[in-house]
Each structure stands twice: as structure tokens, then as C-alpha cells.
Phi, psi and omega in degrees: 000140178301134184300320181294321179296318179299318179298318180296319179296317179297319179296318180296316179300316179298317180298316180297322179297320180295317179300317183296331183257012183247095182302153182288157183254353179231148182268169185292336173305326182267320188258335187056036178236154185218145177275140166256093186296325178302311182294319177302328183266011170107358179281148181290131186299318180294318179295322178299317180292318178299319181294325176300314180295324179293316181293320176301315181296323178301315184287323188258336187225350186285180180297337177249034182295158176244359180256131182225130179271146181235114180063210184270349191220359184231165177195162178217160172249131186247139167281092191305315187291338178254002172058039179215177176242129186239148177299331175306302183292321180297315181287327173300314180299321178295320179295316178299317182296317180288326177297319185262012175061046179252077188295320182298317178297315181303309184295322178297314180297317181297316182297318179296314181297319180292321182290315189256332188255324185279131176284130183261352179202180180079187184295336180266012183310130179092334177280169182240137172295125191289338182218132176228158167289165182291347174270002177099350178295131183285128172278327181210130182284336184292158181260153166250124196297336180292333177298311179298322179304312181285320179305309183300312184294317180296320179295320177297317178297322178298319176299316180295322185278315190247353185079179186244018184237030180247022178118334177230127175273086188301316182294320179297323177294319177296316180296323178298315179297314180302315181295322182288338183267004171291152184307130178214154184276142175211161176248114183290158175295147181280084179219148180282157171078190184250109189272105170143316186233145174263215175105354180273162189274029178092174181083182182287132179274156181296149176281139176287137179294146178254169182088174183303136178223172176259138175251132181203143176285319180246127181299122185298329184281313185266344184065028180247147182293142180277160171291310168228150187278011177207169178066204183295333183293345178270007177267359180208182186224173179238117182305331182284352176274357187266107176229084188305325182296334176298320177297325178294325174300315179297318181298324184279322193227000178288331180054043181253009178078014184236029186304314181298320180297315182292324176295324176294320177299321179297315180296318180294323180295320177295319177299318180299317182298330173299320188281328189268352179261135182296131184292343180262314185263336187082357181286151179233155177285162176296318178220156177198174177288164182296338179270007177089354181283158181288153182276150179283154175270168178237150180068025178076010182258158176289138178275108183288351173295345178283355182271158172278118182205207197312303178303321185299331182306330188286341188299313179303320180289323179294319178293324176298320178298314180298323177295314182296317187274320187250311183060024180288341180234038191302318183298312179295319182297323177295319178294318179299313181305315180287326180295314183287326174293323177300320179296308183293331175297321179294338179269353182101117183303328182254008185226352183300152182261178191257003175219134178216159161286157187293343176276001177096356177277159181282144177287153172288164187303320182287352177267345183290124180281125183281159176211135178059028180086002179247141173240094189202143173278136183223166169264084192277141181299324180301318180283325173305319182293311186287328176291328175291321179301331178297344180299337177303330183267348195260158175236359180276157184295338181299334184304322182296326179294323177292319179294317178298318179296321178293319179302321182280341187289142175236150176265099183218164183298145172283169183299330181274002177102348180294135180206132179235089178291335186279289187289309177300320182295316181291318179295322177299317180293315178302312182298321179295321177300317178301307188288340178262004179077025183246018174244100197235157167290128179258107181282158178303135180273092185272000000 
């Protein structure tokens, strides 16, 4: 080979390597461009696209699917291992459907959710019951705030992609939820404790206040999303519910007269993420106070909600989304991405477990949050996926090892029989969409 040609090839290869490891400095709101990290790292573009379709099919149509159609017009996504339907999964399914232009799936999920989960009157009007049986019977009337967060954003994107004259007025539905989630007075049921969610570290739980109270999706004082919009759960937040770019979507296209407010919520959410992530490990607690501090335990016990565990897995991917779409906090996000990958790299790319204390130490057995009847630390596909998704923000060489490990990962039963087609499956699909450039801002189709 001619020496000059060889030099040119080497220079080009070096240049491509630098591009692949050089995160973007502007977000998709401004550029409408997306990285295909798989292709940048050497994977074949056609194979990457085929694999996306395969993973989607596994989740929605395969033998271990979590999506089920009901009659001619409805469908639901089930948390199989818990035998229920959750606003988390339903709204995730709607987001996936609108991203991949699957209108029939989107409309089916929305119709089922509106019929069985959304409250049509009373103090909870507009909110969604966070858990139902697969026949639509509500297990709990209370809402989990991340469901509303995704519902609103997915509906706005549906309006932008398909318009509002095809049988469902998507924007009007989003505006209705937004209007209903503004602070309003309600009188809680006279019952002790916090009705609906666990997660505390044992001991006596606080009593719910009685008498008139305010219900709100976003805390009026801090501008941060609540864990639940009523009761004790609105006194703190869940870091995995923070996706600042979603508020920017609302500010741009909800047309609800609150654009400045939603942009302020986005800024406050980014500030919060600085506070709730450990400066050494990058790990965040499952739940925490609005100022980012860890929650107190009750009965003299450690509060295991302070640990990094199932909800927490979503944070690296959520921050990656905000980086991809907005890049308003890009410098910190790039540092965060490498910090959390450095921690998991120190634990072994193929061996890190799925629950830690935020300082990086392992939880004691009684702190491990069980799932599906098992209380065990695992190398879970869901976390493999979200740590790989953080590569979108990173420039260090370690990122490729995370992406390669994710590419090889399959969602299949563990040796002891534990299998999560729902949570692990959905996070795997979301992360793949991110890394292949298929999780996008959907602009109005003019």
C-alpha cells in the first residue's frame, strides 16, 4: 500500500475515533440531531436497526411479552411478576409507541388507561390510579407522579406526530392532566400511615396529617416533582422522576399558559440532581428530601430508601436524555456520566450488582429490596442498560466496554428462576433507543 494512502487512512481512523468519543455540545431541541453510539463504536448500522426491532418485538409480541391487547381498541402493559398494571409501564409503553410511530399501540394503551386508571371526578380528577389488576380493578387509587410525567409528555408528542383529529385529541388530554395537577385542596381519608407505597427502613411510619390539605404533582415551594401527589409522599421526591427536558417539552408545546413555570421547573430539577447524586460514586438514593439529603429512618433503623436500587437505575438514562435533548447542563452531565461509569467499572463491567449504598458499599441483607419474591443482589439487565446509556454523555474509553456489555446482554431468567420481562425489558428497550439515536424530541408535524 502507498505510504501516503496508509497515513491518510490512519489519520481518518484517528479522526473518527475522536468524534466517537466526543459528546455533543448542543441538544436536539436546537439541532434535531442524534448520535448512534453503536455505529460510532463500530457496529453495523443495518444490524443495529434490526436489533432494535427485535428487542421491541420481545417486549410487545414475544413469548415473554408484557403488552396485551383487549378487544378491538384497548391494551395494557403488565408488570408480570407483580400481576398488575402500573402507570409506570403504561406511560412507558405510550412513550415507546410514539417514539417508534406505533399509533395503534399508543391509542390502545391510552384508552385502557383512561377507562380504568384515570379518575374522572372527585379530588383526584385527572390523576391516575398507580396500580390496577389486569381486569381494570384498581388496587390503589393514589397516583405515582412519574406516571403523570410520562403520560403528559407522550400525549404532547402524539399530538405533534399524528395531530389531534384522528379520534383522540392528544393535546387536550395532556392539558387536562396538567390543569388537574395544579395545587388543589382535598381532605384525606382518616387513616393512619402512608397508604400505597413502602420503601421505608422499618419502624413506625409517620402519621398522615388529617384535615384539608393541598394535592400537587409538583411541590409549589421547591418546583420539584413529588413522589406521590398527596399524603406523606408529597413531602419528598424520587430522583428517578426527574427528567428536566420533559418540562421543556411542556413549555414548548403544551400551550397551557405556563411556559415560564415549566422552564423554571426544568432548571430546579437540574439543580436538584447535582445535590442528590454522590460526588464520589455518582449514585443516588431511591428517594430523598427535596434538598437532596437522605431521609431519616424510623424506629431507630436505617432507612433503606437511601440506597441505590430499582428506581435509582433510571437516573443515568434520564440524565442522558436531558443531555441529549437540552444539553442545558452539559458540563456537569458529562462529568456525572463518567463518574457513575467509573464507579461501576470499579465493580466490574460484567459483575457489578444492582443495589448499593450511595457511598458505594454493599447493603446489608435486611436493606436489600426484594423483587418477585426474591431478596438478592444481581447483575441486572436493567442496570446494565442504563449504565450503558450514560455513554452518550461520556468521552472516556471505558464507555465502549459498557456499550459492548449491553450489546451482548439478554433479558432471560436467572438460574434461580427470577425473571423480569417488564422492568428489565422496558429499560433495556429504552436504553437501546437512546444509544441507537431513536429516542427523540418529536417536533410538530407541520
